[in-house]
C-alpha positions in Angstrom: 76.2 126.1 137.5 79.4 127.9 138.5 81.5 129.5 135.8 85.2 128.7 135.7 87.8 130.2 133.4 90.9 128.8 131.7 93.5 130.5 129.6 93.4 129.2 126.0 96.7 127.4 125.6 97.5 128.4 122.0 96.1 131.9 122.5 97.5 133.2 125.8 95.7 136.6 125.5 92.3 134.9 125.8 90.4 132.8 128.3 87.3 130.6 127.9 84.7 129.7 130.5 82.7 126.6 131.3 79.6 128.5 130.1 81.2 129.0 126.6 82.1 132.6 127.0 85.5 133.9 125.7 87.3 136.9 127.2 90.2 139.0 125.9 92.6 139.2 128.8 94.3 142.4 127.7 91.0 144.4 127.5 88.9 142.3 129.9 86.1 142.4 127.3 83.9 139.4 126.4 84.0 138.5 122.7 80.8 138.4 120.8 80.0 134.9 119.5 79.2 134.7 115.8 77.1 132.1 114.0 78.9 130.3 111.2 75.6 129.7 109.4 74.8 126.6 107.4 78.1 126.6 105.4 80.0 126.4 108.7 77.8 123.8 110.3 75.8 126.4 112.4 78.4 126.5 115.2 79.3 129.5 117.3 82.8 130.9 116.8 84.9 133.8 117.9 87.8 135.6 116.1 91.1 135.2 118.0 94.2 137.1 117.0 97.8 135.9 117.3 100.9 137.6 115.8 98.6 139.9 113.9 96.6 137.1 112.2 93.0 136.4 112.8 91.5 132.9 113.1 87.9 131.8 113.5 87.8 129.2 116.3 84.7 127.3 117.2 83.7 127.9 120.9 82.8 124.3 121.6 86.3 123.2 120.7 87.8 125.8 123.0 85.6 124.8 125.9 86.3 121.1 125.4 90.1 121.4 125.1 90.2 123.7 128.1 88.1 121.6 130.5 88.0 118.0 129.0 91.7 118.0 128.1 93.3 117.5 124.7 91.1 115.9 122.1 92.0 112.2 121.7 93.0 111.0 118.2 90.1 110.4 115.9 87.6 111.8 118.3 85.4 114.9 117.9 83.6 117.3 120.2 80.0 116.1 120.5 77.1 118.3 121.7 75.1 115.9 124.0 71.8 117.7 123.3 72.7 118.1 119.6 72.2 121.8 119.9 75.3 123.3 118.2 74.7 126.7 119.8 75.0 125.3 123.3 78.8 125.2 124.1 78.6 124.8 127.9 80.9 122.2 129.3 78.1 120.0 130.7 76.8 119.6 127.1 80.1 118.5 125.6 82.0 115.2 125.4 84.5 113.6 123.1 83.2 110.8 120.9 83.9 109.0 117.7 82.2 110.0 114.4 80.1 106.8 114.5 78.8 107.6 118.1 78.1 111.2 117.0 76.1 110.1 114.0 74.1 107.6 116.0 73.2 110.2 118.5 72.0 112.6 115.8 69.9 109.8 114.2 68.3 109.0 117.6 67.5 112.6 118.3 65.9 113.0 114.9 63.7 110.0 115.5 62.5 111.5 118.8 61.3 114.6 117.0 
């Protein structure tokens, strides 16, 4: 899979790739993904800074908004394989809460 980069609209000093990597455009360095743990839903996130303030942003949300377009109203970003640590664009889609829940139930039954 080729890796494409897009500037993060609300954080112009950063870019996100189709493989779920985030880069600081000022330094050229890749940001290290952090695991939110059970309290945060086990998603990968990065710390982004804007106007001196730090925000924790989930990587899958950055990838989806950059490459799938703005999130439609009442939709969420769904991991197709239900692996929350796999934020590549081919594993993400927008869906409703109901569709997301059904997918997780079906995956659980497969196990």
